[in-house]
C-alpha positions as CSV (number, residue, x, y, z in Angstrom):
1,M,23.9,11.5,-12.8
2,D,24.3,14.6,-10.6
3,R,23.4,14.5,-7.0
4,N,20.6,16.9,-6.6
5,I,18.9,15.0,-9.6
6,R,19.5,11.7,-7.7
7,M,18.2,13.1,-4.7
8,A,15.3,14.5,-6.0
9,L,14.4,11.3,-8.4
10,S,14.8,9.3,-4.9
11,V,12.4,11.6,-3.0
12,A,9.7,11.2,-5.8
13,I,9.9,7.5,-5.8
14,Y,9.7,7.3,-2.2
15,I,6.8,9.3,-2.2
16,L,5.4,7.5,-4.8
17,G,6.1,4.0,-3.1
18,L,4.5,5.7,0.3
19,A,1.3,6.8,-1.4
20,V,0.5,3.6,-3.6
21,S,1.2,1.4,-0.1
22,V,-1.7,3.7,1.6
23,Y,-3.9,3.5,-1.5
24,V,-3.6,-0.2,-1.6
25,G,-3.2,-1.1,1.8
26,G,-5.5,1.5,3.2
27,W,-8.2,1.7,0.6
28,I,-8.4,-1.5,-1.7
29,M,-7.7,-3.9,1.0
30,L,-8.9,-2.4,4.1
31,L,-11.7,0.1,3.8
32,K,-13.2,-0.8,0.8
33,P,-14.0,-4.5,2.1
34,V,-15.4,-3.3,5.4
35,K,-18.0,-0.7,3.3
36,E,-18.7,-3.6,1.1
37,T,-19.4,-5.9,3.7
38,I,-21.5,-3.3,6.0
39,A,-23.5,-2.5,2.8
40,A,-24.0,-6.2,2.0
41,Y,-25.5,-6.8,5.5
42,T,-27.7,-3.9,5.5
43,L,-29.2,-5.1,2.3
44,G,-29.6,-8.4,3.6
45,T,-27.1,-10.1,1.0
46,L,-24.3,-10.9,3.1
47,T,-22.6,-14.7,2.2
48,L,-20.1,-16.2,4.3
49,T,-17.9,-16.5,1.4
50,Q,-17.8,-12.3,1.1
51,L,-17.5,-12.2,4.8
52,L,-14.1,-14.5,4.8
53,I,-12.8,-13.0,2.1
54,S,-13.4,-9.4,3.6
55,V,-11.6,-10.9,6.8
56,I,-8.6,-12.1,4.8
57,K,-8.1,-8.8,2.9
58,C,-8.3,-6.9,6.2
59,I,-5.9,-9.0,8.0
60,S,-3.5,-8.9,5.2
61,S,-3.6,-5.3,4.3
62,M,-1.2,-4.2,6.7
63,T,1.0,-6.8,5.0
64,V,0.9,-6.0,1.7
65,S,1.0,-2.1,2.4
66,G,4.4,-2.9,4.0
67,L,5.4,-4.7,0.9
68,I,4.9,-2.1,-1.2
69,W,6.6,0.5,1.0
70,C,9.5,-1.5,1.3
71,I,10.0,-1.8,-2.4
72,G,9.6,2.2,-2.7
73,Y,12.3,2.3,-0.1
74,I,14.7,-0.3,-1.5
75,A,14.4,1.7,-4.9
76,S,14.7,4.9,-3.6
77,N,18.3,4.1,-1.5
78,H,19.1,2.1,-4.6
79,I,19.2,5.3,-6.6
80,F,20.5,7.9,-4.3
81,D,22.7,5.9,-1.3
82,S,24.6,9.0,0.7
83,R,27.2,6.4,1.6
84,D,28.7,6.8,-1.8
85,E,30.1,10.3,-1.2
């Protein structure tokens, strides 16, 4: 493959990995459970199980986000490595 094509593909994969990590770690595992917990508390339907699951999701959200970002970064470096030149 041409150097410019590999570079563009590498940047696209890196940005995709970053976007997916922010979406999954930030929205799905951090903000959404907090929003649902607040809504359940307001309605008076909050259970201990729901609260514990939300706390576990919030604690592990940054680990999952970092893992997804690392996978994107590794894939990006696999496609274009500046040491190859």
